[in-house]
Steps between C-alpha positions, in 0.01 A plus 500: 500500500685832478400730217750532217695827501515638150689823574724619782631853548785511752655807664445721196666846510456738206613860470475762225782738412350849457641854472402550864681184614424133556133419570475181706169384351495137620667431834499126567183340363424130558192305393399181323214413268336158492352323200143610429486772767445876478733723695396865527769762560344815645627841608501869408662630182879486532502210747686276254221276369558553128880508531491156664291346224693670222813347649336156467433575132849659462337817365673755723622829356865553409583693819386213726761303695417165658727522804433148630243224514362211297182441302460124465268351237521129416828485698652771280599844627335735249748774588788287370345404166618651171264732312434222248411247774274758666319572173404132473338521848342846476156476339523121496543375860448837670267757343398848608182706472585868517298784651397685188373287209532791258877512539527118496330461162639611164242743354606418141471120521186287489406329827521148353862550399591647844358195682651249255854650499622365838343160425695482173817614675495257791312195372569271208174563315399613153360845434154348450518321839622817673207702361256224599642513854470882497131464412450255789671741738280792393196286573651384832543860620136577415519687168220370278514454123875425515564428126372847404659685794841349418509723191444822698744752652537598869308829462189300398475348849391648833744537793371185670522302176857621439596378846345162414709493181816572701407206727446280190850590373651418840320163504613404150762250615321374816754669732580342836511848657286797406601839642215753501618855569194696615300351209171667597616851601375682190164319490166580659381287791266271302762420236758461778288230664462319164876503435573364850238227455652416163848464654364266769322285238810480282713405799269205573515389137876515441634480860724801455649679802425872519688792655248779527630853567259760634469796735133411557451256786131467409597325175727259688223344710342353187804365320787414735599195702793676665590867543836676531475859630789716375627826643816695408655216301432224753228248579370600843224239537425170331211260553192330359231732373289433813793571732584831333137612477371385836804478723753758370795571731704777338391865556546564125256219415261646760522834320436347156198308627362793701513720189282255303136608472239250623121501502514638855740784416366840604670838472862540387710197410810433707827603333847388609679821610829613344675367191721197427872549574759615249682184390808702402563497872281233665430562870666303778268256675139447391437706184133539592567635852485874408144450371380269776324604819597158639877548455722394792835653591685198360336560158725798435816303580469135394313352208244241621550139393211281387298369793300182448124538557410155361661244267388709204498850649799728574529872573804726541392714795645543849142500633516119477805477728404327830621805697318760285215691663153382400331744262143512373473516120248735331134401571446369146795260548382386845164417340673296228709312757187411696341367179818299437485337846136404448583356158785295652273364772239400243761330282657313788817697560610644168375798304451313176383169643811300399 
């Protein structure tokens, strides 16, 4: 039985009008999200991760122009809905956890009221029921002594607790889709792990689908089912978490993985040379080519299409063309690919045993 698609983004193009000219921030993004799955969108700052998800929420700034594309949710194109229709979906069916909990919470309002507000707005419940639900949510996200803590203000909580409160607010109406925009960036590693564990537990309980935005591939391994790697406003590789981690095909994904510290890392960490392109004037061909030691001549002339690696794995690189020269990825990637082959053999042909 095929999994149910809950969200589809098709050929999305978004630009921003600036004093310097038109910035082509999103240049043809396609992906789908299935019920109950976690999709991680990874890439450097400026690759288009947050712009894509803000477009889903219809929270783009005034100078943004959606040039073309569709965002389909429950057979409705979110880009065609009125502001009023979108307000009934935002926070109810699709909720978002933002990066910085301090700017997401109102410093002058008690926590209980902030969690109860969206419940009162979107669900036909009394104030008493909404506050009872808010208490349950505080307990669910791991904040003890909920009745007392409901009466406190944001400054009376630690950074990790504030992030838990933001998650509680987002979960108020049992959303079908939860978008988490770098939700652990400002937190230390221990708290980070707790928040990620919490999100996984909640997902099991309420079967929500999650879009998880991060620049940290290490985080992805623990939370995602599928991964979309973004570069210069495009998805350049897409696959299951095992395929992206153990059998990456795009030189940009190689660079991201090679720059991740491991227990064996000695000396300096690898860094991808150069800087991302200026999207006021996107380059012809493969946008990553100027930074890639594996670039072919064709990369400067023609943009690579998606090549199929498996039924679930695609990468936009000319290196996958049948006539392309064979190249050897960085040693750390070769090691991962060997591990992937062994894993496949053990599981009888597929990386995840399905």
